[in-house]
PDB file of N, CA, C and O in Angstrom:
ATOM      1  N   MET A   1     -12.633 -19.614  -8.744  1.00  0.00           N
ATOM      2  CA  MET A   1     -12.189 -18.364  -8.174  1.00  0.00           C
ATOM      3  C   MET A   1     -10.737 -18.520  -7.723  1.00  0.00           C
ATOM      4  O   MET A   1     -10.406 -19.477  -7.023  1.00  0.00           O
ATOM      5  N   SER A   2      -9.878 -17.594  -8.116  1.00  0.00           N
ATOM      6  CA  SER A   2      -8.475 -17.664  -7.716  1.00  0.00           C
ATOM      7  C   SER A   2      -8.341 -17.194  -6.272  1.00  0.00           C
ATOM      8  O   SER A   2      -9.279 -16.635  -5.703  1.00  0.00           O
ATOM      9  N   ALA A   3      -7.178 -17.422  -5.689  1.00  0.00           N
ATOM     10  CA  ALA A   3      -6.941 -16.988  -4.310  1.00  0.00           C
ATOM     11  C   ALA A   3      -7.054 -15.475  -4.205  1.00  0.00           C
ATOM     12  O   ALA A   3      -7.568 -14.955  -3.215  1.00  0.00           O
ATOM     13  N   GLN A   4      -6.575 -14.765  -5.224  1.00  0.00           N
ATOM     14  CA  GLN A   4      -6.639 -13.309  -5.185  1.00  0.00           C
ATOM     15  C   GLN A   4      -8.078 -12.818  -5.251  1.00  0.00           C
ATOM     16  O   GLN A   4      -8.426 -11.846  -4.581  1.00  0.00           O
ATOM     17  N   GLU A   5      -8.906 -13.463  -6.033  1.00  0.00           N
ATOM     18  CA  GLU A   5     -10.294 -13.043  -6.142  1.00  0.00           C
ATOM     19  C   GLU A   5     -11.031 -13.259  -4.827  1.00  0.00           C
ATOM     20  O   GLU A   5     -12.041 -12.607  -4.561  1.00  0.00           O
ATOM     21  N   GLY A   6     -10.525 -14.178  -4.003  1.00  0.00           N
ATOM     22  CA  GLY A   6     -11.180 -14.473  -2.751  1.00  0.00           C
ATOM     23  C   GLY A   6     -10.833 -13.499  -1.638  1.00  0.00           C
ATOM     24  O   GLY A   6     -11.393 -13.591  -0.546  1.00  0.00           O
ATOM     25  N   ILE A   7      -9.926 -12.574  -1.890  1.00  0.00           N
ATOM     26  CA  ILE A   7      -9.534 -11.607  -0.873  1.00  0.00           C
ATOM     27  C   ILE A   7     -10.649 -10.588  -0.712  1.00  0.00           C
ATOM     28  O   ILE A   7     -11.031  -9.907  -1.664  1.00  0.00           O
ATOM     29  N   ALA A   8     -11.152 -10.496   0.479  1.00  0.00           N
ATOM     30  CA  ALA A   8     -12.203  -9.514   0.741  1.00  0.00           C
ATOM     31  C   ALA A   8     -11.576  -8.315   1.430  1.00  0.00           C
ATOM     32  O   ALA A   8     -11.120  -8.409   2.570  1.00  0.00           O
ATOM     33  N   MET A   9     -11.555  -7.214   0.748  1.00  0.00           N
ATOM     34  CA  MET A   9     -11.000  -6.001   1.330  1.00  0.00           C
ATOM     35  C   MET A   9     -12.067  -4.934   1.273  1.00  0.00           C
ATOM     36  O   MET A   9     -12.615  -4.634   0.212  1.00  0.00           O
ATOM     37  N   SER A  10     -12.349  -4.376   2.404  1.00  0.00           N
ATOM     38  CA  SER A  10     -13.399  -3.368   2.463  1.00  0.00           C
ATOM     39  C   SER A  10     -12.835  -1.961   2.462  1.00  0.00           C
ATOM     40  O   SER A  10     -13.562  -1.003   2.725  1.00  0.00           O
ATOM     41  N   GLY A  11     -11.568  -1.823   2.174  1.00  0.00           N
ATOM     42  CA  GLY A  11     -10.951  -0.506   2.171  1.00  0.00           C
ATOM     43  C   GLY A  11     -10.107  -0.317   3.410  1.00  0.00           C
ATOM     44  O   GLY A  11     -10.042  -1.181   4.285  1.00  0.00           O
ATOM     45  N   ILE A  12      -9.475   0.810   3.462  1.00  0.00           N
ATOM     46  CA  ILE A  12      -8.641   1.148   4.610  1.00  0.00           C
ATOM     47  C   ILE A  12      -8.972   2.578   4.992  1.00  0.00           C
ATOM     48  O   ILE A  12      -9.119   3.449   4.135  1.00  0.00           O
ATOM     49  N   HIS A  13      -9.083   2.802   6.266  1.00  0.00           N
ATOM     50  CA  HIS A  13      -9.335   4.159   6.743  1.00  0.00           C
ATOM     51  C   HIS A  13      -8.054   4.697   7.353  1.00  0.00           C
ATOM     52  O   HIS A  13      -7.505   4.105   8.283  1.00  0.00           O
ATOM     53  N   LEU A  14      -7.581   5.811   6.834  1.00  0.00           N
ATOM     54  CA  LEU A  14      -6.398   6.459   7.379  1.00  0.00           C
ATOM     55  C   LEU A  14      -6.829   7.677   8.180  1.00  0.00           C
ATOM     56  O   LEU A  14      -7.745   8.401   7.789  1.00  0.00           O
ATOM     57  N   THR A  15      -6.162   7.891   9.302  1.00  0.00           N
ATOM     58  CA  THR A  15      -6.391   9.132  10.035  1.00  0.00           C
ATOM     59  C   THR A  15      -5.770  10.265   9.231  1.00  0.00           C
ATOM     60  O   THR A  15      -4.983  10.024   8.316  1.00  0.00           O
ATOM     61  N   ALA A  16      -6.117  11.477   9.566  1.00  0.00           N
ATOM     62  CA  ALA A  16      -5.532  12.636   8.879  1.00  0.00           C
ATOM     63  C   ALA A  16      -4.014  12.629   9.040  1.00  0.00           C
ATOM     64  O   ALA A  16      -3.288  12.960   8.103  1.00  0.00           O
ATOM     65  N   GLU A  17      -3.540  12.257  10.215  1.00  0.00           N
ATOM     66  CA  GLU A  17      -2.105  12.207  10.473  1.00  0.00           C
ATOM     67  C   GLU A  17      -1.425  11.132   9.610  1.00  0.00           C
ATOM     68  O   GLU A  17      -0.356  11.369   9.047  1.00  0.00           O
ATOM     69  N   GLU A  18      -2.047   9.962   9.512  1.00  0.00           N
ATOM     70  CA  GLU A  18      -1.484   8.887   8.681  1.00  0.00           C
ATOM     71  C   GLU A  18      -1.444   9.304   7.216  1.00  0.00           C
ATOM     72  O   GLU A  18      -0.461   9.052   6.519  1.00  0.00           O
ATOM     73  N   GLN A  19      -2.501   9.935   6.758  1.00  0.00           N
ATOM     74  CA  GLN A  19      -2.543  10.373   5.376  1.00  0.00           C
ATOM     75  C   GLN A  19      -1.448  11.400   5.103  1.00  0.00           C
ATOM     76  O   GLN A  19      -0.761  11.317   4.084  1.00  0.00           O
ATOM     77  N   LEU A  20      -1.283  12.355   5.996  1.00  0.00           N
ATOM     78  CA  LEU A  20      -0.225  13.357   5.823  1.00  0.00           C
ATOM     79  C   LEU A  20       1.150  12.707   5.817  1.00  0.00           C
ATOM     80  O   LEU A  20       2.020  13.083   5.031  1.00  0.00           O
ATOM     81  N   GLN A  21       1.342  11.734   6.691  1.00  0.00           N
ATOM     82  CA  GLN A  21       2.630  11.041   6.764  1.00  0.00           C
ATOM     83  C   GLN A  21       2.926  10.319   5.445  1.00  0.00           C
ATOM     84  O   GLN A  21       4.047  10.372   4.938  1.00  0.00           O
ATOM     85  N   LEU A  22       1.913   9.646   4.897  1.00  0.00           N
ATOM     86  CA  LEU A  22       2.116   8.931   3.637  1.00  0.00           C
ATOM     87  C   LEU A  22       2.330   9.904   2.478  1.00  0.00           C
ATOM     88  O   LEU A  22       3.147   9.638   1.597  1.00  0.00           O
ATOM     89  N   GLU A  23       1.623  11.006   2.467  1.00  0.00           N
ATOM     90  CA  GLU A  23       1.819  12.005   1.420  1.00  0.00           C
ATOM     91  C   GLU A  23       3.226  12.601   1.494  1.00  0.00           C
ATOM     92  O   GLU A  23       3.849  12.871   0.468  1.00  0.00           O
ATOM     93  N   GLN A  24       3.710  12.800   2.698  1.00  0.00           N
ATOM     94  CA  GLN A  24       5.078  13.303   2.880  1.00  0.00           C
ATOM     95  C   GLN A  24       6.091  12.274   2.377  1.00  0.00           C
ATOM     96  O   GLN A  24       7.091  12.627   1.751  1.00  0.00           O
ATOM     97  N   THR A  25       5.823  11.012   2.653  1.00  0.00           N
ATOM     98  CA  THR A  25       6.704   9.952   2.166  1.00  0.00           C
ATOM     99  C   THR A  25       6.781   9.983   0.644  1.00  0.00           C
ATOM    100  O   THR A  25       7.862   9.832   0.074  1.00  0.00           O
ATOM    101  N   LEU A  26       5.633  10.179  -0.021  1.00  0.00           N
ATOM    102  CA  LEU A  26       5.633  10.262  -1.492  1.00  0.00           C
ATOM    103  C   LEU A  26       6.540  11.377  -1.985  1.00  0.00           C
ATOM    104  O   LEU A  26       7.259  11.208  -2.969  1.00  0.00           O
ATOM    105  N   ARG A  27       6.508  12.505  -1.312  1.00  0.00           N
ATOM    106  CA  ARG A  27       7.313  13.654  -1.740  1.00  0.00           C
ATOM    107  C   ARG A  27       8.798  13.455  -1.476  1.00  0.00           C
ATOM    108  O   ARG A  27       9.632  13.966  -2.223  1.00  0.00           O
ATOM    109  N   GLU A  28       9.140  12.718  -0.422  1.00  0.00           N
ATOM    110  CA  GLU A  28      10.525  12.666   0.026  1.00  0.00           C
ATOM    111  C   GLU A  28      11.302  11.409  -0.334  1.00  0.00           C
ATOM    112  O   GLU A  28      12.532  11.437  -0.366  1.00  0.00           O
ATOM    113  N   THR A  29      10.613  10.314  -0.605  1.00  0.00           N
ATOM    114  CA  THR A  29      11.346   9.062  -0.828  1.00  0.00           C
ATOM    115  C   THR A  29      12.058   9.052  -2.176  1.00  0.00           C
ATOM    116  O   THR A  29      11.594   9.635  -3.156  1.00  0.00           O
ATOM    117  N   HIS A  30      13.188   8.376  -2.191  1.00  0.00           N
ATOM    118  CA  HIS A  30      13.936   8.143  -3.427  1.00  0.00           C
ATOM    119  C   HIS A  30      13.899   6.658  -3.780  1.00  0.00           C
ATOM    120  O   HIS A  30      14.564   6.209  -4.713  1.00  0.00           O
ATOM    121  N   ASP A  31      13.114   5.913  -3.020  1.00  0.00           N
ATOM    122  CA  ASP A  31      12.986   4.470  -3.199  1.00  0.00           C
ATOM    123  C   ASP A  31      11.727   4.192  -4.026  1.00  0.00           C
ATOM    124  O   ASP A  31      10.611   4.440  -3.570  1.00  0.00           O
ATOM    125  N   ALA A  32      11.911   3.682  -5.227  1.00  0.00           N
ATOM    126  CA  ALA A  32      10.786   3.444  -6.138  1.00  0.00           C
ATOM    127  C   ALA A  32       9.785   2.444  -5.566  1.00  0.00           C
ATOM    128  O   ALA A  32       8.580   2.592  -5.770  1.00  0.00           O
ATOM    129  N   HIS A  33      10.262   1.448  -4.866  1.00  0.00           N
ATOM    130  CA  HIS A  33       9.366   0.442  -4.287  1.00  0.00           C
ATOM    131  C   HIS A  33       8.513   1.047  -3.178  1.00  0.00           C
ATOM    132  O   HIS A  33       7.309   0.803  -3.105  1.00  0.00           O
ATOM    133  N   GLN A  34       9.144   1.836  -2.318  1.00  0.00           N
ATOM    134  CA  GLN A  34       8.392   2.481  -1.248  1.00  0.00           C
ATOM    135  C   GLN A  34       7.375   3.463  -1.840  1.00  0.00           C
ATOM    136  O   GLN A  34       6.254   3.569  -1.344  1.00  0.00           O
ATOM    137  N   TYR A  35       7.762   4.172  -2.886  1.00  0.00           N
ATOM    138  CA  TYR A  35       6.851   5.107  -3.541  1.00  0.00           C
ATOM    139  C   TYR A  35       5.613   4.373  -4.058  1.00  0.00           C
ATOM    140  O   TYR A  35       4.484   4.812  -3.840  1.00  0.00           O
ATOM    141  N   LYS A  36       5.838   3.259  -4.742  1.00  0.00           N
ATOM    142  CA  LYS A  36       4.732   2.488  -5.316  1.00  0.00           C
ATOM    143  C   LYS A  36       3.805   1.963  -4.220  1.00  0.00           C
ATOM    144  O   LYS A  36       2.583   2.026  -4.355  1.00  0.00           O
ATOM    145  N   ARG A  37       4.377   1.452  -3.153  1.00  0.00           N
ATOM    146  CA  ARG A  37       3.574   0.921  -2.048  1.00  0.00           C
ATOM    147  C   ARG A  37       2.759   2.023  -1.381  1.00  0.00           C
ATOM    148  O   ARG A  37       1.579   1.849  -1.074  1.00  0.00           O
ATOM    149  N   THR A  38       3.408   3.144  -1.168  1.00  0.00           N
ATOM    150  CA  THR A  38       2.733   4.277  -0.528  1.00  0.00           C
ATOM    151  C   THR A  38       1.609   4.797  -1.403  1.00  0.00           C
ATOM    152  O   THR A  38       0.513   5.069  -0.911  1.00  0.00           O
ATOM    153  N   LEU A  39       1.865   4.938  -2.687  1.00  0.00           N
ATOM    154  CA  LEU A  39       0.841   5.409  -3.612  1.00  0.00           C
ATOM    155  C   LEU A  39      -0.339   4.438  -3.648  1.00  0.00           C
ATOM    156  O   LEU A  39      -1.493   4.866  -3.680  1.00  0.00           O
ATOM    157  N   ALA A  40      -0.058   3.153  -3.645  1.00  0.00           N
ATOM    158  CA  ALA A  40      -1.126   2.150  -3.655  1.00  0.00           C
ATOM    159  C   ALA A  40      -2.021   2.304  -2.427  1.00  0.00           C
ATOM    160  O   ALA A  40      -3.246   2.284  -2.544  1.00  0.00           O
ATOM    161  N   ILE A  41      -1.419   2.456  -1.266  1.00  0.00           N
ATOM    162  CA  ILE A  41      -2.184   2.613  -0.028  1.00  0.00           C
ATOM    163  C   ILE A  41      -3.037   3.875  -0.088  1.00  0.00           C
ATOM    164  O   ILE A  41      -4.220   3.840   0.252  1.00  0.00           O
ATOM    165  N   LEU A  42      -2.450   4.981  -0.514  1.00  0.00           N
ATOM    166  CA  LEU A  42      -3.199   6.236  -0.578  1.00  0.00           C
ATOM    167  C   LEU A  42      -4.360   6.152  -1.557  1.00  0.00           C
ATOM    168  O   LEU A  42      -5.474   6.572  -1.242  1.00  0.00           O
ATOM    169  N   GLU A  43      -4.108   5.616  -2.731  1.00  0.00           N
ATOM    170  CA  GLU A  43      -5.173   5.511  -3.736  1.00  0.00           C
ATOM    171  C   GLU A  43      -6.303   4.611  -3.243  1.00  0.00           C
ATOM    172  O   GLU A  43      -7.480   4.922  -3.423  1.00  0.00           O
ATOM    173  N   TYR A  44      -5.939   3.513  -2.632  1.00  0.00           N
ATOM    174  CA  TYR A  44      -6.948   2.586  -2.113  1.00  0.00           C
ATOM    175  C   TYR A  44      -7.743   3.234  -0.979  1.00  0.00           C
ATOM    176  O   TYR A  44      -8.957   3.054  -0.887  1.00  0.00           O
ATOM    177  N   SER A  45      -7.060   3.983  -0.125  1.00  0.00           N
ATOM    178  CA  SER A  45      -7.754   4.631   0.993  1.00  0.00           C
ATOM    179  C   SER A  45      -8.692   5.731   0.524  1.00  0.00           C
ATOM    180  O   SER A  45      -9.626   6.099   1.237  1.00  0.00           O
ATOM    181  N   ARG A  46      -8.452   6.255  -0.669  1.00  0.00           N
ATOM    182  CA  ARG A  46      -9.299   7.307  -1.235  1.00  0.00           C
ATOM    183  C   ARG A  46     -10.504   6.744  -1.971  1.00  0.00           C
ATOM    184  O   ARG A  46     -11.284   7.488  -2.566  1.00  0.00           O
ATOM    185  N   GLY A  47     -10.653   5.416  -1.925  1.00  0.00           N
ATOM    186  CA  GLY A  47     -11.839   4.793  -2.494  1.00  0.00           C
ATOM    187  C   GLY A  47     -11.668   4.205  -3.880  1.00  0.00           C
ATOM    188  O   GLY A  47     -12.626   3.693  -4.460  1.00  0.00           O
ATOM    189  N   ARG A  48     -10.460   4.270  -4.419  1.00  0.00           N
ATOM    190  CA  ARG A  48     -10.224   3.676  -5.730  1.00  0.00           C
ATOM    191  C   ARG A  48     -10.237   2.160  -5.573  1.00  0.00           C
ATOM    192  O   ARG A  48      -9.616   1.638  -4.647  1.00  0.00           O
ATOM    193  N   PRO A  49     -10.926   1.442  -6.453  1.00  0.00           N
ATOM    194  CA  PRO A  49     -10.991  -0.024  -6.333  1.00  0.00           C
ATOM    195  C   PRO A  49      -9.603  -0.667  -6.368  1.00  0.00           C
ATOM    196  O   PRO A  49      -8.730  -0.260  -7.135  1.00  0.00           O
ATOM    197  N   ILE A  50      -9.425  -1.670  -5.528  1.00  0.00           N
ATOM    198  CA  ILE A  50      -8.124  -2.322  -5.420  1.00  0.00           C
ATOM    199  C   ILE A  50      -7.670  -2.892  -6.767  1.00  0.00           C
ATOM    200  O   ILE A  50      -6.479  -2.881  -7.076  1.00  0.00           O
ATOM    201  N   LYS A  51      -8.616  -3.387  -7.564  1.00  0.00           N
ATOM    202  CA  LYS A  51      -8.265  -3.944  -8.865  1.00  0.00           C
ATOM    203  C   LYS A  51      -7.658  -2.867  -9.766  1.00  0.00           C
ATOM    204  O   LYS A  51      -6.674  -3.120 -10.461  1.00  0.00           O
ATOM    205  N   GLU A  52      -8.242  -1.673  -9.755  1.00  0.00           N
ATOM    206  CA  GLU A  52      -7.714  -0.566 -10.565  1.00  0.00           C
ATOM    207  C   GLU A  52      -6.342  -0.125 -10.077  1.00  0.00           C
ATOM    208  O   GLU A  52      -5.439   0.118 -10.877  1.00  0.00           O
ATOM    209  N   VAL A  53      -6.191  -0.024  -8.772  1.00  0.00           N
ATOM    210  CA  VAL A  53      -4.897   0.387  -8.207  1.00  0.00           C
ATOM    211  C   VAL A  53      -3.828  -0.621  -8.603  1.00  0.00           C
ATOM    212  O   VAL A  53      -2.741  -0.245  -9.044  1.00  0.00           O
ATOM    213  N   ALA A  54      -4.138  -1.891  -8.446  1.00  0.00           N
ATOM    214  CA  ALA A  54      -3.178  -2.949  -8.783  1.00  0.00           C
ATOM    215  C   ALA A  54      -2.798  -2.895 -10.257  1.00  0.00           C
ATOM    216  O   ALA A  54      -1.618  -2.984 -10.596  1.00  0.00           O
ATOM    217  N   GLN A  55      -3.785  -2.750 -11.136  1.00  0.00           N
ATOM    218  CA  GLN A  55      -3.506  -2.701 -12.569  1.00  0.00           C
ATOM    219  C   GLN A  55      -2.671  -1.479 -12.931  1.00  0.00           C
ATOM    220  O   GLN A  55      -1.732  -1.584 -13.719  1.00  0.00           O
ATOM    221  N   SER A  56      -2.997  -0.337 -12.371  1.00  0.00           N
ATOM    222  CA  SER A  56      -2.271   0.884 -12.730  1.00  0.00           C
ATOM    223  C   SER A  56      -0.824   0.863 -12.258  1.00  0.00           C
ATOM    224  O   SER A  56       0.037   1.502 -12.863  1.00  0.00           O
ATOM    225  N   LEU A  57      -0.552   0.132 -11.176  1.00  0.00           N
ATOM    226  CA  LEU A  57       0.807   0.073 -10.642  1.00  0.00           C
ATOM    227  C   LEU A  57       1.558  -1.198 -11.044  1.00  0.00           C
ATOM    228  O   LEU A  57       2.732  -1.364 -10.711  1.00  0.00           O
ATOM    229  N   GLY A  58       0.878  -2.084 -11.755  1.00  0.00           N
ATOM    230  CA  GLY A  58       1.539  -3.306 -12.208  1.00  0.00           C
ATOM    231  C   GLY A  58       1.866  -4.276 -11.095  1.00  0.00           C
ATOM    232  O   GLY A  58       2.899  -4.945 -11.125  1.00  0.00           O
ATOM    233  N   VAL A  59       0.977  -4.350 -10.106  1.00  0.00           N
ATOM    234  CA  VAL A  59       1.167  -5.277  -8.993  1.00  0.00           C
ATOM    235  C   VAL A  59      -0.097  -6.109  -8.835  1.00  0.00           C
ATOM    236  O   VAL A  59      -1.108  -5.855  -9.490  1.00  0.00           O
ATOM    237  N   THR A  60      -0.028  -7.092  -7.968  1.00  0.00           N
ATOM    238  CA  THR A  60      -1.207  -7.920  -7.720  1.00  0.00           C
ATOM    239  C   THR A  60      -2.047  -7.314  -6.595  1.00  0.00           C
ATOM    240  O   THR A  60      -1.565  -6.522  -5.786  1.00  0.00           O
ATOM    241  N   ARG A  61      -3.304  -7.710  -6.575  1.00  0.00           N
ATOM    242  CA  ARG A  61      -4.170  -7.286  -5.473  1.00  0.00           C
ATOM    243  C   ARG A  61      -3.653  -7.855  -4.155  1.00  0.00           C
ATOM    244  O   ARG A  61      -3.772  -7.222  -3.106  1.00  0.00           O
ATOM    245  N   GLN A  62      -3.080  -9.049  -4.219  1.00  0.00           N
ATOM    246  CA  GLN A  62      -2.519  -9.663  -3.006  1.00  0.00           C
ATOM    247  C   GLN A  62      -1.396  -8.792  -2.442  1.00  0.00           C
ATOM    248  O   GLN A  62      -1.286  -8.639  -1.226  1.00  0.00           O
ATOM    249  N   SER A  63      -0.566  -8.226  -3.310  1.00  0.00           N
ATOM    250  CA  SER A  63       0.514  -7.355  -2.833  1.00  0.00           C
ATOM    251  C   SER A  63      -0.053  -6.167  -2.068  1.00  0.00           C
ATOM    252  O   SER A  63       0.430  -5.826  -0.988  1.00  0.00           O
ATOM    253  N   ILE A  64      -1.075  -5.543  -2.633  1.00  0.00           N
ATOM    254  CA  ILE A  64      -1.678  -4.393  -1.963  1.00  0.00           C
ATOM    255  C   ILE A  64      -2.271  -4.820  -0.625  1.00  0.00           C
ATOM    256  O   ILE A  64      -2.117  -4.125   0.379  1.00  0.00           O
ATOM    257  N   HIS A  65      -2.937  -5.947  -0.615  1.00  0.00           N
ATOM    258  CA  HIS A  65      -3.484  -6.466   0.643  1.00  0.00           C
ATOM    259  C   HIS A  65      -2.363  -6.627   1.675  1.00  0.00           C
ATOM    260  O   HIS A  65      -2.514  -6.215   2.825  1.00  0.00           O
ATOM    261  N   ASN A  66      -1.255  -7.215   1.270  1.00  0.00           N
ATOM    262  CA  ASN A  66      -0.125  -7.430   2.175  1.00  0.00           C
ATOM    263  C   ASN A  66       0.402  -6.100   2.715  1.00  0.00           C
ATOM    264  O   ASN A  66       0.722  -5.995   3.899  1.00  0.00           O
ATOM    265  N   TRP A  67       0.495  -5.085   1.852  1.00  0.00           N
ATOM    266  CA  TRP A  67       0.996  -3.777   2.275  1.00  0.00           C
ATOM    267  C   TRP A  67       0.044  -3.124   3.265  1.00  0.00           C
ATOM    268  O   TRP A  67       0.480  -2.513   4.241  1.00  0.00           O
ATOM    269  N   VAL A  68      -1.256  -3.252   3.016  1.00  0.00           N
ATOM    270  CA  VAL A  68      -2.258  -2.685   3.928  1.00  0.00           C
ATOM    271  C   VAL A  68      -2.120  -3.346   5.303  1.00  0.00           C
ATOM    272  O   VAL A  68      -2.093  -2.657   6.323  1.00  0.00           O
ATOM    273  N   VAL A  69      -2.034  -4.661   5.330  1.00  0.00           N
ATOM    274  CA  VAL A  69      -1.914  -5.386   6.593  1.00  0.00           C
ATOM    275  C   VAL A  69      -0.640  -4.971   7.333  1.00  0.00           C
ATOM    276  O   VAL A  69      -0.664  -4.726   8.539  1.00  0.00           O
ATOM    277  N   LYS A  70       0.450  -4.897   6.609  1.00  0.00           N
ATOM    278  CA  LYS A  70       1.731  -4.524   7.222  1.00  0.00           C
ATOM    279  C   LYS A  70       1.660  -3.109   7.796  1.00  0.00           C
ATOM    280  O   LYS A  70       2.138  -2.856   8.902  1.00  0.00           O
ATOM    281  N   LEU A  71       1.065  -2.195   7.043  1.00  0.00           N
ATOM    282  CA  LEU A  71       0.920  -0.821   7.525  1.00  0.00           C
ATOM    283  C   LEU A  71       0.047  -0.772   8.773  1.00  0.00           C
ATOM    284  O   LEU A  71       0.363  -0.060   9.727  1.00  0.00           O
ATOM    285  N   GLN A  72      -1.044  -1.521   8.770  1.00  0.00           N
ATOM    286  CA  GLN A  72      -1.941  -1.533   9.924  1.00  0.00           C
ATOM    287  C   GLN A  72      -1.258  -2.138  11.148  1.00  0.00           C
ATOM    288  O   GLN A  72      -1.490  -1.690  12.270  1.00  0.00           O
ATOM    289  N   GLN A  73      -0.432  -3.136  10.944  1.00  0.00           N
ATOM    290  CA  GLN A  73       0.254  -3.786  12.057  1.00  0.00           C
ATOM    291  C   GLN A  73       1.330  -2.894  12.650  1.00  0.00           C
ATOM    292  O   GLN A  73       1.473  -2.808  13.870  1.00  0.00           O
ATOM    293  N   GLN A  74       2.096  -2.221  11.773  1.00  0.00           N
ATOM    294  CA  GLN A  74       3.232  -1.437  12.246  1.00  0.00           C
ATOM    295  C   GLN A  74       2.894   0.029  12.482  1.00  0.00           C
ATOM    296  O   GLN A  74       3.573   0.705  13.255  1.00  0.00           O
ATOM    297  N   GLY A  75       1.853   0.524  11.824  1.00  0.00           N
ATOM    298  CA  GLY A  75       1.383   1.872  12.081  1.00  0.00           C
ATOM    299  C   GLY A  75       2.277   3.005  11.622  1.00  0.00           C
ATOM    300  O   GLY A  75       2.140   4.132  12.100  1.00  0.00           O
ATOM    301  N   THR A  76       3.184   2.731  10.711  1.00  0.00           N
ATOM    302  CA  THR A  76       4.096   3.766  10.236  1.00  0.00           C
ATOM    303  C   THR A  76       4.432   3.528   8.781  1.00  0.00           C
ATOM    304  O   THR A  76       4.427   2.391   8.310  1.00  0.00           O
ATOM    305  N   SER A  77       4.727   4.609   8.067  1.00  0.00           N
ATOM    306  CA  SER A  77       5.082   4.469   6.654  1.00  0.00           C
ATOM    307  C   SER A  77       6.376   3.684   6.472  1.00  0.00           C
ATOM    308  O   SER A  77       6.661   3.216   5.369  1.00  0.00           O
ATOM    309  N   GLN A  78       7.156   3.533   7.524  1.00  0.00           N
ATOM    310  CA  GLN A  78       8.377   2.727   7.445  1.00  0.00           C
ATOM    311  C   GLN A  78       8.046   1.259   7.203  1.00  0.00           C
ATOM    312  O   GLN A  78       8.916   0.487   6.798  1.00  0.00           O
ATOM    313  N   ALA A  79       6.804   0.870   7.445  1.00  0.00           N
ATOM    314  CA  ALA A  79       6.355  -0.496   7.167  1.00  0.00           C
ATOM    315  C   ALA A  79       6.421  -0.798   5.672  1.00  0.00           C
ATOM    316  O   ALA A  79       6.447  -1.960   5.268  1.00  0.00           O
ATOM    317  N   LEU A  80       6.446   0.251   4.858  1.00  0.00           N
ATOM    318  CA  LEU A  80       6.428   0.070   3.402  1.00  0.00           C
ATOM    319  C   LEU A  80       7.825   0.096   2.787  1.00  0.00           C
ATOM    320  O   LEU A  80       7.964   0.084   1.564  1.00  0.00           O
ATOM    321  N   VAL A  81       8.852   0.131   3.623  1.00  0.00           N
ATOM    322  CA  VAL A  81      10.237   0.101   3.155  1.00  0.00           C
ATOM    323  C   VAL A  81      10.648  -1.340   2.956  1.00  0.00           C
ATOM    324  O   VAL A  81      10.278  -2.213   3.741  1.00  0.00           O
ATOM    325  N   ASP A  82      11.421  -1.594   1.895  1.00  0.00           N
ATOM    326  CA  ASP A  82      11.946  -2.945   1.670  1.00  0.00           C
ATOM    327  C   ASP A  82      12.808  -3.384   2.829  1.00  0.00           C
ATOM    328  O   ASP A  82      13.626  -2.620   3.341  1.00  0.00           O
ATOM    329  N   GLY A  83      12.615  -4.622   3.237  1.00  0.00           N
ATOM    330  CA  GLY A  83      13.472  -5.200   4.250  1.00  0.00           C
ATOM    331  C   GLY A  83      14.743  -5.745   3.600  1.00  0.00           C
ATOM    332  O   GLY A  83      14.840  -5.840   2.376  1.00  0.00           O
ATOM    333  N   ALA A  84      15.692  -6.090   4.421  1.00  0.00           N
ATOM    334  CA  ALA A  84      16.934  -6.669   3.914  1.00  0.00           C
ATOM    335  C   ALA A  84      16.627  -8.031   3.300  1.00  0.00           C
ATOM    336  O   ALA A  84      15.836  -8.811   3.832  1.00  0.00           O
ATOM    337  N   ARG A  85      17.266  -8.291   2.180  1.00  0.00           N
ATOM    338  CA  ARG A  85      17.076  -9.572   1.496  1.00  0.00           C
ATOM    339  C   ARG A  85      18.415 -10.256   1.327  1.00  0.00           C
ATOM    340  O   ARG A  85      19.400  -9.624   0.945  1.00  0.00           O
ATOM    341  N   PRO A  86      18.452 -11.551   1.610  1.00  0.00           N
ATOM    342  CA  PRO A  86      19.730 -12.273   1.439  1.00  0.00           C
ATOM    343  C   PRO A  86      20.083 -12.404  -0.025  1.00  0.00           C
ATOM    344  O   PRO A  86      19.207 -12.441  -0.889  1.00  0.00           O
ATOM    345  N   GLY A  87      21.353 -12.473  -0.291  1.00  0.00           N
ATOM    346  CA  GLY A  87      21.809 -12.721  -1.653  1.00  0.00           C
ATOM    347  C   GLY A  87      22.141 -11.510  -2.354  1.00  0.00           C
ATOM    348  O   GLY A  87      22.542 -11.559  -3.516  1.00  0.00           O
TER     349      GLY A  87
END
């Protein structure tokens, strides 16, 4: 079993306010990375299997897991914005 297969994710529950905020982000962002992350969270929260979401967006299940955790920790769609990177 790979490390990714060992990730146990039971889904994410978004409040109505969180869902509206993420949907608004989808409509307004011009950042492709933020769009992809936001879409992944929304699709996963709607009950779509993480494996399907990851495959459709060309990312790993681990990436989606990381985005879910970051969103839960920070509580805002700004958690899905790219941070500054050196170089």
